C-alpha positions as CSV (number, residue, x, y, z in Angstrom):
1,M,14.5,-7.2,32.7
2,S,14.6,-7.1,36.5
3,S,11.5,-7.1,38.8
4,D,12.4,-3.5,39.7
5,E,12.2,-2.6,36.0
6,Q,8.9,-4.4,35.6
7,N,7.5,-2.7,38.7
8,K,8.0,0.7,37.1
9,L,4.9,0.0,35.0
10,W,2.5,-1.4,37.7
11,G,4.4,-2.5,40.8
12,G,4.1,0.4,43.2
13,R,1.8,-1.5,45.5
14,F,4.1,-4.6,45.7
15,T,6.9,-5.1,48.1
16,E,8.6,-8.0,46.2
17,G,9.1,-9.0,42.6
18,T,7.1,-11.7,40.8
19,D,8.3,-15.3,41.0
20,A,10.1,-16.2,37.9
21,F,7.9,-19.1,37.1
22,V,4.7,-17.1,37.8
23,Q,6.1,-14.4,35.6
24,A,6.5,-16.8,32.7
25,F,3.2,-18.6,33.5
26,T,1.1,-15.5,33.4
27,A,2.8,-13.8,30.5
28,S,0.9,-13.7,27.1
29,V,3.4,-11.8,25.0
30,Q,4.4,-15.1,23.3
31,F,1.1,-15.1,21.4
32,D,-0.6,-11.7,21.9
33,K,2.3,-9.9,20.1
34,R,0.3,-10.7,17.0
35,L,-2.0,-7.9,18.1
36,A,0.9,-5.3,17.8
37,P,-0.4,-3.5,14.7
38,Y,-3.9,-3.1,16.3
39,D,-2.4,-2.1,19.6
40,V,-0.4,0.6,17.9
41,Q,-3.5,1.7,15.9
42,G,-5.5,2.0,19.0
43,S,-2.8,3.8,20.9
44,I,-2.3,6.4,18.2
45,A,-6.0,7.1,18.2
46,H,-6.0,7.3,22.0
47,A,-3.1,9.8,21.9
48,K,-5.0,11.9,19.4
49,V,-8.1,11.9,21.7
50,L,-5.9,13.0,24.6
51,Q,-4.6,15.9,22.6
52,H,-8.2,16.6,21.3
53,V,-9.4,17.1,24.9
54,G,-6.3,19.0,26.1
55,L,-4.6,16.2,28.1
56,L,-1.6,16.1,25.7
57,T,0.1,18.9,23.9
58,E,0.4,18.8,20.1
59,Q,4.1,18.1,20.5
60,E,3.6,15.3,22.9
61,C,1.0,13.7,20.7
62,Q,3.3,13.9,17.7
63,Q,6.1,12.4,19.7
64,I,3.9,9.5,20.7
65,V,2.6,8.9,17.1
66,T,6.1,9.0,15.6
67,G,7.4,6.8,18.4
68,L,4.7,4.2,17.9
69,T,5.0,4.2,14.2
70,D,8.8,3.6,14.5
71,I,8.1,0.8,17.0
72,L,5.7,-0.9,14.6
73,D,8.3,-0.7,11.8
74,D,10.8,-2.4,14.1
75,I,8.3,-5.1,14.9
76,N,7.5,-5.7,11.2
77,R,11.2,-6.0,10.5
78,G,11.8,-8.4,13.4
79,D,14.0,-5.9,15.2
80,F,11.9,-5.6,18.3
81,A,13.0,-7.4,21.5
82,W,10.0,-8.9,23.2
83,S,10.2,-9.3,27.0
84,V,8.3,-12.0,28.9
85,A,8.9,-9.8,32.0
86,L,6.7,-7.1,30.5
87,E,3.9,-9.7,30.3
88,D,2.0,-8.7,27.1
89,V,2.1,-6.8,23.9
90,H,0.7,-3.6,25.5
91,M,3.4,-3.2,28.2
92,N,6.2,-4.2,25.8
93,I,5.2,-1.5,23.4
94,E,4.5,1.1,26.1
95,A,7.9,0.4,27.8
96,R,9.7,0.7,24.4
97,L,7.9,4.0,23.7
98,T,8.9,5.5,27.0
99,D,12.5,4.4,26.4
100,K,12.4,6.2,23.0
101,I,10.6,9.4,23.8
102,G,10.7,9.8,27.6
103,V,8.0,11.5,29.7
104,A,5.5,11.8,26.9
105,G,5.4,8.0,26.6
106,K,4.4,7.7,30.2
107,K,1.3,9.9,29.5
108,L,-0.1,7.6,26.8
109,H,-2.0,5.4,29.3
110,T,-3.9,8.3,30.8
111,G,-7.7,7.5,30.8
112,R,-7.4,3.9,29.7
113,S,-6.6,0.4,31.1
114,R,-5.1,-2.7,29.6
115,N,-8.7,-4.0,29.9
116,D,-10.2,-1.7,27.4
117,Q,-7.0,-1.6,25.4
118,V,-7.0,-5.4,24.7
119,A,-10.7,-5.5,24.1
120,T,-10.2,-2.8,21.5
121,D,-7.2,-4.6,19.9
122,I,-9.1,-7.8,19.6
123,R,-12.1,-6.1,18.0
124,L,-9.8,-4.4,15.5
125,F,-8.1,-7.7,14.7
126,M,-11.5,-9.4,14.3
127,R,-12.9,-6.7,12.1
128,E,-10.1,-7.0,9.7
129,H,-10.1,-10.8,9.6
130,I,-13.8,-11.2,9.3
131,A,-13.5,-9.1,6.1
132,L,-10.7,-11.4,4.9
133,V,-12.8,-14.5,5.6
134,R,-15.8,-12.9,3.8
135,A,-13.5,-12.2,0.8
136,E,-12.3,-15.9,0.6
137,L,-15.9,-17.1,0.9
138,K,-16.8,-14.9,-2.0
139,R,-13.9,-16.3,-4.0
140,L,-15.0,-19.8,-3.3
141,Q,-18.6,-19.0,-4.3
142,T,-17.4,-17.5,-7.5
143,G,-15.5,-20.7,-8.3
144,L,-18.6,-22.8,-7.5
145,L,-20.7,-20.7,-9.9
146,E,-18.0,-21.1,-12.6
147,L,-18.1,-24.9,-12.2
148,A,-21.9,-25.1,-11.9
149,E,-22.3,-23.1,-15.1
150,K,-20.1,-25.5,-17.0
151,N,-22.1,-28.4,-15.7
152,H,-25.7,-27.0,-15.7
153,D,-26.8,-30.0,-17.8
154,T,-24.4,-32.7,-16.5
155,I,-26.5,-35.5,-15.1
156,M,-25.5,-37.3,-12.0
157,P,-27.4,-39.4,-9.3
158,G,-28.9,-37.5,-6.4
159,F,-28.6,-39.4,-3.1
160,T,-30.5,-39.9,0.1
161,H,-29.0,-42.2,2.7
162,L,-26.1,-42.4,0.2
163,Q,-28.4,-44.5,-2.0
164,V,-29.3,-43.4,-5.5
165,A,-32.6,-41.5,-5.2
166,Q,-33.3,-39.3,-8.3
167,P,-31.3,-37.9,-11.1
168,V,-30.0,-34.3,-10.7
169,T,-27.6,-32.1,-12.5
170,F,-24.1,-31.6,-11.2
171,G,-24.6,-27.9,-11.5
172,H,-27.7,-28.1,-9.3
173,H,-25.7,-30.1,-6.7
174,L,-22.9,-27.4,-6.7
175,M,-25.5,-24.7,-6.3
176,A,-26.6,-26.3,-3.0
177,W,-23.1,-25.6,-1.7
178,F,-23.4,-22.1,-2.9
179,E,-26.5,-21.6,-0.9
180,M,-24.8,-22.9,2.2
181,L,-21.9,-20.5,1.8
182,T,-24.3,-17.6,1.2
183,R,-25.8,-18.2,4.7
184,D,-22.3,-18.4,6.0
185,A,-21.5,-15.0,4.5
186,Q,-24.7,-13.6,6.0
187,R,-23.7,-14.8,9.4
188,L,-20.3,-13.2,9.1
189,E,-21.9,-9.9,7.9
190,D,-24.1,-9.9,11.0
191,C,-21.2,-10.8,13.3
192,A,-19.2,-7.9,11.9
193,K,-21.8,-5.4,13.0
194,R,-21.6,-6.5,16.6
195,T,-17.8,-6.7,16.4
196,N,-17.5,-3.1,15.2
197,I,-18.3,-1.5,18.6
198,M,-15.5,0.4,20.5
199,P,-14.6,-0.5,24.1
200,L,-11.9,2.1,24.3
201,G,-12.7,4.6,27.1
202,S,-14.2,2.0,29.4
203,A,-10.9,1.9,31.2
204,A,-10.6,-0.9,33.8
205,L,-14.3,-1.3,34.3
206,A,-16.1,1.9,35.4
207,G,-15.0,4.4,32.7
208,T,-12.6,7.2,33.3
209,S,-12.8,10.5,35.2
210,Y,-10.9,12.2,32.4
211,P,-12.9,14.3,29.9
212,I,-12.3,11.9,26.9
213,D,-14.3,12.1,23.7
214,R,-15.4,8.5,22.9
215,E,-17.3,9.4,19.8
216,Y,-14.2,11.1,18.4
217,A,-12.1,8.0,19.2
218,A,-14.7,5.7,17.5
219,K,-14.5,7.9,14.4
220,L,-10.7,7.7,14.3
221,L,-10.7,3.9,14.6
222,G,-13.6,3.4,12.2
223,F,-16.0,1.9,14.8
224,D,-19.7,2.3,14.3
225,A,-20.2,3.5,17.9
226,P,-18.6,3.4,21.4
227,S,-19.9,0.7,23.7
228,N,-22.8,1.6,26.0
229,N,-21.6,0.0,29.2
230,S,-18.1,0.0,30.5
231,L,-18.5,-3.2,32.6
232,D,-19.8,-5.1,29.6
233,A,-17.2,-3.6,27.2
234,V,-14.1,-4.8,29.0
235,S,-15.4,-8.3,29.7
236,D,-17.4,-9.0,26.6
237,R,-16.1,-11.7,24.3
238,D,-19.5,-12.5,22.7
239,F,-18.3,-11.2,19.3
240,A,-15.4,-13.6,19.3
241,I,-17.6,-16.5,20.3
242,E,-20.1,-15.5,17.6
243,F,-17.3,-15.5,15.0
244,C,-16.1,-19.0,16.2
245,S,-19.6,-20.2,15.9
246,A,-19.9,-18.9,12.4
247,A,-16.5,-20.3,11.6
248,S,-17.6,-23.7,12.9
249,I,-20.6,-23.7,10.6
250,I,-18.4,-22.8,7.7
251,M,-16.0,-25.6,8.5
252,M,-19.0,-28.0,8.9
253,H,-20.1,-27.1,5.4
254,L,-16.6,-27.5,4.0
255,S,-16.3,-30.8,5.8
256,R,-19.5,-32.1,4.2
257,F,-18.2,-30.9,0.8
258,S,-14.8,-32.6,1.5
259,E,-16.5,-35.9,2.3
260,E,-18.3,-35.8,-1.1
261,I,-15.1,-34.9,-2.9
262,V,-13.2,-37.8,-1.2
263,L,-16.0,-40.2,-2.3
264,W,-16.3,-38.8,-5.8
265,T,-12.6,-39.1,-6.5
266,S,-12.5,-42.7,-5.5
267,A,-12.3,-45.5,-8.1
268,Q,-15.7,-46.7,-6.9
269,Y,-17.4,-43.4,-7.9
270,D,-14.9,-41.7,-10.3
271,F,-17.3,-38.7,-10.6
272,I,-14.6,-36.0,-10.6
273,Q,-10.9,-35.4,-11.0
274,L,-9.0,-33.0,-8.7
275,P,-6.0,-31.0,-10.0
276,D,-2.7,-32.7,-9.2
277,A,-1.6,-29.6,-7.3
278,F,-4.2,-30.4,-4.6
279,C,-3.3,-34.1,-4.2
280,T,-0.4,-36.2,-3.0
281,G,1.0,-39.6,-3.8
282,S,1.9,-42.6,-1.7
283,S,5.4,-43.5,-0.5
284,I,4.7,-47.2,-1.3
285,M,1.9,-47.4,-3.8
286,P,2.8,-45.6,-7.1
287,Q,-0.7,-45.6,-8.5
288,K,-2.2,-43.5,-5.6
289,K,-3.6,-39.9,-6.0
290,N,-4.8,-39.0,-2.6
291,P,-7.3,-36.1,-2.0
292,D,-5.3,-34.6,0.8
293,V,-6.7,-31.1,0.8
294,P,-10.3,-32.1,1.3
295,E,-9.3,-34.7,3.8
296,L,-7.2,-32.2,5.8
297,V,-10.0,-29.6,5.8
298,R,-12.4,-32.3,7.0
299,G,-9.9,-33.0,9.9
300,K,-9.4,-29.3,10.7
301,T,-13.1,-28.9,11.3
302,G,-12.8,-30.6,14.7
303,R,-10.1,-28.1,15.6
304,V,-12.4,-25.1,15.1
305,Y,-15.3,-26.8,17.0
306,G,-12.8,-27.2,19.9
307,H,-12.0,-23.5,19.9
308,L,-15.7,-22.6,20.0
309,M,-16.1,-24.9,23.0
310,S,-13.0,-23.5,24.6
311,L,-14.3,-19.9,24.4
312,L,-17.7,-20.9,25.7
313,T,-16.2,-22.7,28.6
314,L,-13.8,-19.8,29.2
315,M,-16.6,-17.4,29.7
316,K,-19.3,-19.5,31.3
317,S,-18.4,-18.7,35.0
318,Q,-16.8,-15.3,34.8
319,P,-18.3,-12.6,37.0
320,L,-18.2,-9.0,35.8
321,A,-15.9,-7.4,34.9
322,Y,-12.5,-8.4,33.5
323,N,-10.7,-11.5,34.7
324,K,-7.3,-13.0,33.9
325,D,-9.1,-16.0,32.4
326,N,-9.6,-13.8,29.3
327,Q,-5.9,-14.0,28.5
328,E,-6.9,-17.5,27.2
329,D,-9.1,-16.1,24.5
330,K,-6.5,-15.1,22.0
331,E,-5.0,-18.4,20.9
332,P,-8.4,-20.0,20.1
333,I,-9.4,-16.8,18.2
334,F,-6.1,-16.7,16.2
335,D,-6.1,-20.3,15.3
336,T,-9.8,-20.3,14.3
337,V,-9.1,-17.3,12.0
338,D,-6.0,-19.0,10.5
339,T,-7.7,-22.4,10.0
340,V,-10.9,-21.1,8.3
341,L,-8.9,-18.7,6.1
342,G,-6.6,-21.5,5.0
343,S,-9.4,-23.9,4.4
344,L,-11.4,-21.4,2.3
345,R,-8.3,-20.4,0.4
346,A,-7.6,-24.0,-0.5
347,F,-11.1,-24.7,-1.6
348,A,-11.4,-21.4,-3.6
349,D,-8.2,-22.4,-5.5
350,M,-9.3,-26.0,-6.0
351,V,-13.0,-25.9,-6.8
352,P,-12.9,-24.1,-10.2
353,N,-10.4,-26.6,-11.5
354,I,-12.4,-29.7,-10.7
355,K,-13.2,-31.7,-13.8
356,A,-16.5,-33.7,-14.0
357,N,-16.3,-37.3,-15.4
358,K,-19.6,-36.9,-17.1
359,D,-19.9,-40.4,-18.5
360,A,-19.3,-42.0,-15.0
361,M,-21.9,-39.7,-13.5
362,Y,-24.4,-40.5,-16.2
363,A,-23.8,-44.3,-15.8
364,A,-24.2,-44.1,-12.1
365,A,-27.5,-42.1,-12.4
366,K,-28.9,-45.0,-14.5
367,Q,-28.4,-47.4,-11.6
368,G,-30.8,-47.8,-8.7
369,F,-34.0,-47.1,-10.6
370,S,-33.6,-43.3,-10.1
371,T,-36.6,-42.5,-12.4
372,A,-39.0,-44.6,-10.4
373,T,-40.6,-41.5,-8.9
374,D,-41.2,-40.1,-12.5
375,L,-43.1,-43.2,-13.4
376,A,-45.3,-42.8,-10.3
377,D,-45.8,-39.1,-11.1
378,S,-47.0,-40.0,-14.6
379,L,-49.6,-42.4,-13.2
380,V,-50.8,-39.7,-10.8
381,G,-51.2,-37.5,-13.8
382,K,-53.6,-40.1,-15.2
383,G,-55.8,-40.0,-12.2
384,I,-54.3,-42.8,-10.1
385,P,-53.9,-42.0,-6.4
386,F,-50.3,-41.5,-5.4
387,R,-50.3,-44.4,-2.9
388,D,-51.6,-46.8,-5.6
389,A,-49.1,-45.4,-8.1
390,H,-46.4,-46.0,-5.5
391,E,-47.4,-49.7,-5.2
392,I,-47.5,-50.1,-9.0
393,V,-44.0,-48.7,-9.5
394,G,-42.7,-50.8,-6.6
395,L,-43.9,-53.9,-8.3
396,A,-42.2,-52.7,-11.6
397,V,-39.0,-52.1,-9.7
398,R,-39.1,-55.6,-8.2
399,L,-39.2,-57.0,-11.8
400,G,-36.3,-54.8,-12.7
401,V,-34.3,-56.1,-9.8
402,E,-35.1,-59.7,-10.6
403,T,-34.2,-59.3,-14.3
404,Q,-31.4,-56.8,-13.7
405,R,-32.9,-54.2,-16.0
406,D,-33.6,-50.5,-15.5
407,L,-37.3,-49.4,-15.7
408,S,-36.5,-47.7,-19.1
409,E,-35.4,-51.2,-20.3
410,L,-38.7,-52.9,-19.5
411,S,-41.1,-53.3,-22.4
412,L,-44.4,-51.5,-22.6
413,E,-46.2,-54.8,-22.3
414,E,-44.4,-55.6,-19.1
415,L,-45.1,-52.3,-17.6
416,Q,-48.8,-52.5,-18.6
417,G,-48.9,-55.8,-16.7
418,F,-48.8,-53.6,-13.5
419,S,-51.2,-50.9,-14.8
420,P,-53.1,-50.5,-18.1
421,E,-52.8,-46.8,-17.6
422,I,-49.1,-46.9,-18.6
423,T,-48.8,-45.8,-22.2
424,N,-45.9,-45.5,-24.6
425,D,-45.2,-41.9,-23.7
426,V,-44.0,-43.1,-20.3
427,F,-40.5,-43.7,-21.8
428,D,-40.2,-39.9,-22.2
429,V,-40.1,-39.5,-18.4
430,L,-38.1,-42.7,-17.7
431,T,-35.0,-41.2,-19.4
432,L,-32.6,-39.3,-17.2
433,E,-32.9,-36.2,-19.4
434,G,-36.6,-36.3,-19.2
435,S,-36.5,-36.7,-15.4
436,V,-34.3,-33.7,-14.7
437,S,-36.0,-31.5,-17.3
438,A,-39.3,-32.1,-15.7
439,R,-38.1,-30.4,-12.5
440,N,-38.4,-27.0,-14.2
441,H,-39.4,-24.7,-11.4
442,I,-37.5,-22.3,-9.0
443,G,-35.1,-24.4,-7.0
444,G,-35.5,-27.4,-9.3
445,T,-32.7,-29.4,-11.0
446,A,-33.7,-28.7,-14.6
447,P,-30.8,-27.3,-16.7
448,E,-32.8,-24.2,-17.5
449,Q,-33.3,-23.5,-13.8
450,V,-29.7,-24.1,-13.0
451,K,-28.6,-21.6,-15.5
452,Q,-31.0,-19.0,-14.1
453,A,-29.8,-19.8,-10.6
454,V,-26.2,-19.2,-11.6
455,L,-27.1,-15.8,-13.2
456,T,-29.1,-14.8,-10.1
457,A,-26.2,-15.8,-7.8
458,K,-23.7,-13.9,-9.8
459,A,-25.7,-10.8,-9.5
460,S,-26.0,-11.3,-5.7
461,L,-22.2,-11.4,-5.4
462,V,-21.6,-8.1,-7.1
463,G,-20.3,-5.5,-4.7
464,K,-20.1,-7.9,-1.7
465,A,-16.9,-8.2,0.3
């Protein structure tokens, strides 16, 4: 397309065409063409508003709607010729519409600007994709509940500082991840509310002098309300930054989960087995089964963090209202959406098919004197101050370390050497089963509590996106 052809859309003020390099450098159509379905959706609604207020005839509106629908069909089939000379998705579609239907196409841009047009497109895109992310989160949560229910009484070591601390159930451990994802879903739900505000009608920055009906436009597009301030509406990207922040937290949670999966599948732990479909082999070592999916999700987390920082930096020095800088918002938004969706999908498919190696988990829980706190608690129950009980158990642990025996393997006589208050019933709490069963309260690791937590969580998911 020549500069003269390009200038038909906005070049009346200019005396020469755009430099070829500058034209390519400033164009965004290479990536913002992804917004085409939302651009068409917004344009159809705008045309209906123009007819609604008498700025288009019914015939003109129908021509525009039919033309835009046909154009979107062409795009979906791959039959649309995108032009860098036309800069962006908006001007490409508008130029093609005018070619198809003539003068009516030139009337579509009445009462709007590319500034409020792109802001509307991005919000439509984000609204749809926030819903998709929430759906994948729910699917992953459902898988976690399924696995937790199967393993409500599977005993494993709980860790602090990556050292064996106290025995817990695998189901309880999995429910910790469920809780994290619940907060992630809540953040997205909140973000969706602020995203679903309509900029259309704000025009370039000051609104429009045409008698548009913004409430009608918002209803057509399914927005909760039109924006309250035209300057803010065309320049605001808070909603996108908020989404990238929520996505970064999701990826942080998945990365932490990935780290545990990588550890647990190693020969040194051998706590779980991943399905073969989510692993790969080695080109040189035939015995290898590598946990590539969690490793890759762990790696992709930094990518999403980078996009959040990119958007924050993009916006930090922009005066009101719209600036060309904002062209750089789309690629970080698109890639964040794709990355978090892909990561959640992989986990949602993988997690329900994880198999627990119960014997290995149980054996690991018996190491590291994981029931030491239970012994201290039993002494406190007999009137010994906790700090004194702590000292007593520490001495018993020292004997266990020196003789390479667990506390449950020490004799009653040996234990009474540290405190005569220790009686034979202490061995009930020194077992792993006794330890986890003793934590029988809301939020505790007792199998009974895990089963109830799963039931409560299932009920909480009913009806959610």
